ROPAZA-841990 format. One record per residue: residue in one letter; y, z, x of N, C-alpha, C in turn. Coordinates in steps of 0.05 Angstrom, whole numbers. Layout:
N
["A", [Y, Z, X], [Y, Z, X], [Y, Z, X]]
...
***
This chain:
148
["M", [-883, -1235, 696], [-901, -1258, 692], [-904, -1273, 718]]
["Q", [-929, -1278, 725], [-935, -1291, 751], [-927, -1320, 750]]
["S", [-913, -1329, 771], [-905, -1357, 773], [-926, -1370, 791]]
["D", [-918, -1386, 810], [-936, -1400, 828], [-939, -1385, 854]]
["W", [-946, -1360, 852], [-950, -1344, 876], [-977, -1329, 874]]
["Q", [-987, -1322, 897], [-1013, -1307, 898], [-1012, -1286, 920]]
["I", [-1026, -1264, 915], [-1029, -1243, 934], [-1056, -1248, 949]]
["R", [-1055, -1245, 975], [-1079, -1248, 991], [-1077, -1230, 1016]]
["Q", [-1100, -1225, 1028], [-1102, -1210, 1052], [-1087, -1226, 1074]]
["A", [-1071, -1212, 1090], [-1057, -1226, 1112], [-1076, -1232, 1135]]
["I", [-1071, -1254, 1148], [-1085, -1262, 1172], [-1066, -1264, 1195]]
["A", [-1076, -1265, 1220], [-1059, -1265, 1244], [-1038, -1287, 1243]]
["A", [-1045, -1310, 1232], [-1027, -1333, 1231], [-1003, -1328, 1213]]
["D", [-1004, -1307, 1197], [-982, -1301, 1178], [-959, -1285, 1191]]
["A", [-963, -1275, 1215], [-944, -1256, 1227], [-915, -1265, 1227]]
["D", [-911, -1290, 1236], [-883, -1299, 1238], [-870, -1302, 1210]]
["R", [-886, -1312, 1191], [-875, -1315, 1164], [-871, -1288, 1150]]
["L", [-888, -1269, 1156], [-885, -1242, 1145], [-860, -1229, 1158]]
["T", [-856, -1233, 1183], [-832, -1223, 1197], [-807, -1234, 1183]]
["S", [-806, -1260, 1178], [-783, -1272, 1165], [-779, -1260, 1138]]
["C", [-800, -1256, 1123], [-798, -1245, 1096], [-786, -1217, 1097]]
["M", [-797, -1200, 1115], [-787, -1172, 1117], [-758, -1171, 1126]]
["H", [-751, -1188, 1145], [-723, -1189, 1154], [-704, -1198, 1132]]
["A", [-713, -1217, 1116], [-696, -1226, 1093], [-693, -1203, 1073]]
["A", [-715, -1189, 1068], [-714, -1167, 1048], [-697, -1144, 1057]]
["Y", [-698, -1138, 1083], [-684, -1114, 1093], [-657, -1119, 1105]]
["S", [-650, -1144, 1112], [-625, -1150, 1126], [-601, -1142, 1109]]
["R", [-602, -1144, 1083], [-579, -1137, 1066], [-573, -1107, 1068]]
["H", [-592, -1091, 1077], [-588, -1062, 1079], [-575, -1054, 1105]]
["Q", [-573, -1072, 1124], [-562, -1066, 1150], [-532, -1058, 1148]]
["I", [-519, -1065, 1126], [-491, -1056, 1122], [-490, -1026, 1121]]
["H", [-511, -1014, 1109], [-511, -985, 1104], [-528, -970, 1125]]
["I", [-547, -984, 1137], [-567, -971, 1154], [-568, -987, 1180]]
["S", [-565, -973, 1203], [-567, -987, 1228], [-595, -998, 1232]]
["K", [-597, -1020, 1247], [-623, -1032, 1252], [-643, -1012, 1264]]
["E", [-633, -994, 1280], [-651, -974, 1293], [-663, -955, 1272]]
["L", [-648, -950, 1250], [-658, -932, 1230], [-672, -946, 1207]]
["L", [-675, -972, 1210], [-689, -988, 1189], [-715, -998, 1202]]
["P", [-736, -982, 1202], [-760, -989, 1216], [-771, -1017, 1211]]
["P", [-771, -1027, 1186], [-783, -1054, 1182], [-770, -1076, 1199]]
["M", [-745, -1071, 1209], [-732, -1092, 1225], [-742, -1090, 1254]]
["Q", [-756, -1069, 1261], [-765, -1065, 1289], [-796, -1070, 1292]]
["V", [-810, -1076, 1271], [-839, -1077, 1271], [-849, -1103, 1283]]
["D", [-871, -1101, 1298], [-886, -1124, 1307], [-907, -1130, 1285]]
["Y", [-902, -1149, 1268], [-920, -1153, 1245], [-947, -1165, 1254]]
["S", [-948, -1177, 1276], [-974, -1186, 1287], [-992, -1162, 1292]]
["S", [-981, -1142, 1304], [-995, -1117, 1309], [-1003, -1103, 1283]]
["E", [-984, -1103, 1264], [-990, -1090, 1238], [-1014, -1103, 1225]]
["I", [-1015, -1130, 1225], [-1037, -1144, 1213], [-1063, -1138, 1226]]
["N", [-1062, -1134, 1253], [-1087, -1127, 1267], [-1096, -1099, 1263]]
["Q", [-1077, -1080, 1258], [-1084, -1052, 1257], [-1087, -1040, 1229]]
["Y", [-1075, -1052, 1209], [-1074, -1040, 1182], [-1081, -1060, 1161]]
["P", [-1088, -1050, 1137], [-1092, -1069, 1115], [-1064, -1080, 1107]]
["V", [-1062, -1106, 1107], [-1037, -1119, 1100], [-1043, -1142, 1080]]
["W", [-1026, -1143, 1060], [-1028, -1165, 1040], [-1001, -1179, 1040]]
["V", [-1003, -1205, 1035], [-978, -1221, 1032], [-978, -1235, 1005]]
["V", [-954, -1242, 997], [-951, -1258, 973], [-941, -1285, 983]]
["E", [-956, -1306, 975], [-949, -1333, 984], [-941, -1350, 960]]
["M", [-919, -1364, 963], [-910, -1382, 943], [-899, -1407, 957]]
["N", [-910, -1430, 949], [-901, -1455, 961], [-902, -1454, 992]]
["R", [-924, -1443, 1002], [-929, -1441, 1031], [-910, -1422, 1046]]
["K", [-894, -1407, 1031], [-876, -1388, 1043], [-885, -1360, 1035]]
["I", [-884, -1342, 1054], [-891, -1314, 1048], [-865, -1301, 1037]]
["V", [-868, -1291, 1012], [-845, -1280, 998], [-848, -1250, 992]]
["G", [-870, -1239, 1001], [-874, -1210, 996], [-895, -1200, 1015]]
["G", [-894, -1174, 1020], [-914, -1162, 1037], [-919, -1132, 1030]]
["L", [-943, -1124, 1035], [-951, -1096, 1031], [-968, -1087, 1055]]
["I", [-960, -1066, 1068], [-974, -1054, 1090], [-982, -1026, 1082]]
["M", [-1008, -1020, 1084], [-1017, -993, 1077], [-1030, -980, 1101]]
["V", [-1030, -954, 1100], [-1044, -938, 1120], [-1063, -919, 1105]]
["F", [-1088, -919, 1114], [-1107, -900, 1102], [-1117, -883, 1125]]
["D", [-1112, -857, 1123], [-1123, -839, 1143], [-1141, -820, 1127]]
["P", [-1155, -802, 1141], [-1174, -785, 1126], [-1160, -767, 1105]]
["E", [-1135, -761, 1108], [-1121, -743, 1090], [-1105, -756, 1068]]
["E", [-1094, -780, 1074], [-1077, -792, 1053], [-1076, -822, 1055]]
["A", [-1068, -834, 1033], [-1063, -863, 1031], [-1033, -867, 1028]]
["S", [-1022, -885, 1044], [-993, -889, 1044], [-986, -918, 1043]]
["I", [-964, -923, 1030], [-951, -950, 1031], [-932, -948, 1055]]
["A", [-939, -962, 1076], [-922, -961, 1100], [-898, -980, 1097]]
["N", [-901, -1001, 1082], [-880, -1020, 1078], [-887, -1038, 1054]]
["I", [-867, -1043, 1038], [-870, -1061, 1015], [-843, -1074, 1011]]
["A", [-843, -1101, 1010], [-817, -1115, 1008], [-822, -1142, 995]]
["V", [-801, -1152, 983], [-801, -1179, 971], [-776, -1193, 980]]
["D", [-779, -1217, 989], [-757, -1234, 997], [-737, -1237, 974]]
["P", [-711, -1234, 979], [-691, -1236, 958], [-694, -1261, 941]]
["S", [-703, -1283, 953], [-706, -1308, 938], [-728, -1307, 917]]
["A", [-745, -1287, 919], [-768, -1286, 900], [-767, -1260, 883]]
["Q", [-745, -1245, 885], [-744, -1221, 869], [-740, -1228, 839]]
["G", [-750, -1210, 822], [-748, -1215, 793], [-771, -1230, 782]]
["M", [-791, -1236, 798], [-815, -1251, 789], [-839, -1233, 784]]
["G", [-836, -1207, 787], [-859, -1189, 784], [-875, -1184, 809]]
["I", [-866, -1195, 831], [-881, -1192, 856], [-882, -1163, 866]]
["G", [-860, -1150, 865], [-860, -1122, 874], [-878, -1105, 857]]
["G", [-878, -1108, 831], [-895, -1093, 813], [-925, -1099, 819]]
["A", [-931, -1125, 824], [-958, -1132, 830], [-968, -1120, 856]]
["L", [-950, -1119, 876], [-957, -1106, 901], [-961, -1076, 898]]
["M", [-945, -1063, 881], [-949, -1035, 876], [-976, -1030, 862]]
["K", [-983, -1047, 843], [-1009, -1044, 830], [-1031, -1049, 850]]
["M", [-1028, -1067, 868], [-1047, -1072, 890], [-1051, -1047, 906]]
["A", [-1029, -1034, 914], [-1030, -1010, 930], [-1046, -988, 915]]
["E", [-1040, -985, 889], [-1054, -965, 874], [-1084, -971, 872]]
["S", [-1090, -996, 868], [-1118, -1004, 866], [-1133, -999, 892]]
["Q", [-1120, -1006, 914], [-1132, -1002, 941], [-1136, -972, 946]]
["G", [-1117, -956, 938], [-1120, -927, 942], [-1143, -916, 926]]
["K", [-1145, -924, 900], [-1167, -915, 883], [-1194, -923, 894]]
["E", [-1195, -949, 902], [-1221, -959, 913], [-1231, -943, 936]]
["R", [-1212, -931, 951], [-1220, -916, 975], [-1223, -886, 969]]
["G", [-1220, -879, 943], [-1225, -852, 935], [-1202, -832, 937]]
["F", [-1178, -843, 939], [-1154, -825, 941], [-1144, -820, 913]]
["R", [-1132, -796, 909], [-1120, -788, 884], [-1090, -792, 883]]
["F", [-1078, -795, 907], [-1049, -798, 909], [-1042, -820, 929]]
["L", [-1019, -832, 925], [-1007, -850, 944], [-981, -837, 954]]
["H", [-974, -843, 978], [-950, -832, 990], [-932, -855, 1001]]
["L", [-906, -851, 1001], [-888, -870, 1014], [-863, -855, 1022]]
["A", [-847, -868, 1038], [-821, -858, 1046], [-801, -881, 1041]]
["T", [-777, -873, 1031], [-756, -893, 1028], [-731, -881, 1041]]
["H", [-712, -898, 1048], [-688, -889, 1062], [-669, -877, 1041]]
["V", [-655, -856, 1048], [-637, -842, 1029], [-615, -859, 1018]]
["V", [-606, -879, 1032], [-585, -896, 1021], [-595, -918, 1002]]
["L", [-621, -922, 1001], [-632, -942, 983], [-637, -930, 956]]
["E", [-615, -924, 943], [-616, -910, 917], [-631, -927, 896]]
["G", [-629, -953, 897], [-643, -970, 879], [-673, -967, 881]]
["N", [-683, -964, 906], [-711, -959, 910], [-720, -932, 897]]
["L", [-704, -912, 902], [-710, -885, 891], [-713, -886, 861]]
["S", [-694, -898, 847], [-695, -899, 818], [-718, -916, 808]]
["L", [-724, -938, 822], [-746, -955, 815], [-772, -940, 818]]
["Y", [-776, -927, 841], [-801, -912, 845], [-804, -890, 825]]
["Q", [-783, -876, 819], [-785, -855, 798], [-792, -867, 771]]
["H", [-781, -890, 765], [-788, -903, 740], [-817, -911, 739]]
["L", [-829, -917, 762], [-857, -924, 764], [-876, -900, 766]]
["G", [-865, -876, 764], [-882, -852, 764], [-884, -837, 790]]
["W", [-868, -845, 810], [-868, -831, 835], [-850, -806, 833]]
["Q", [-858, -785, 849], [-842, -761, 849], [-833, -755, 877]]
["K", [-809, -744, 880], [-799, -735, 906], [-815, -710, 914]]
["V", [-824, -710, 939], [-838, -687, 949], [-826, -676, 975]]
["G", [-804, -687, 984], [-791, -677, 1008], [-773, -698, 1020]]
["G", [-764, -693, 1044], [-747, -712, 1057], [-735, -700, 1082]]
["D", [-719, -717, 1095], [-705, -708, 1119], [-677, -722, 1118]]
["K", [-664, -722, 1140], [-636, -734, 1141], [-635, -763, 1132]]
["H", [-657, -778, 1138], [-656, -807, 1132], [-675, -816, 1110]]
["R", [-696, -800, 1105], [-717, -810, 1087], [-722, -791, 1063]]
["I", [-732, -803, 1042], [-742, -788, 1019], [-772, -793, 1018]]
["F", [-788, -772, 1017], [-817, -774, 1015], [-825, -772, 986]]
["M", [-843, -790, 979], [-851, -792, 951], [-882, -793, 949]]
["R", [-891, -785, 925], [-920, -785, 920], [-925, -794, 891]]
["K", [-947, -808, 887], [-955, -816, 860], [-984, -810, 856]]
["S", [-991, -798, 833], [-1018, -794, 826], [-1030, -821, 817]]
["I", [-1053, -828, 828], [-1067, -853, 820], [-1094, -846, 808]]
***
């Protein structure tokens, strides 16, 4: 159920607040994954906003969620999706996933793709619960796909 938050297209002025959100969301995983192997901790979110479709979730003037997508001629991908721990359990992640599916469909794609880190087992089970299927992987990542 939606609380007092809204999803909107990111603008350049959101970069610092999106960075804070992403760092809050991913910092708890640094115990298991080095910062170098956790790409969202290394990203320049100002550049991401300029180069890719990015949406943020804003609540009380704070960015508490983000979705970054990549659309190339061959596939639509969720490059990053995260919710600040202070806002988890409010339906924000699910709303962002629905946004990603909607954006993919609007652009004529039949599938969405994403990668998650192998040690983030909670992500894997959540994505599978949402209809995603494993389609491959490597030493650090699991590649997934969902029919939309």
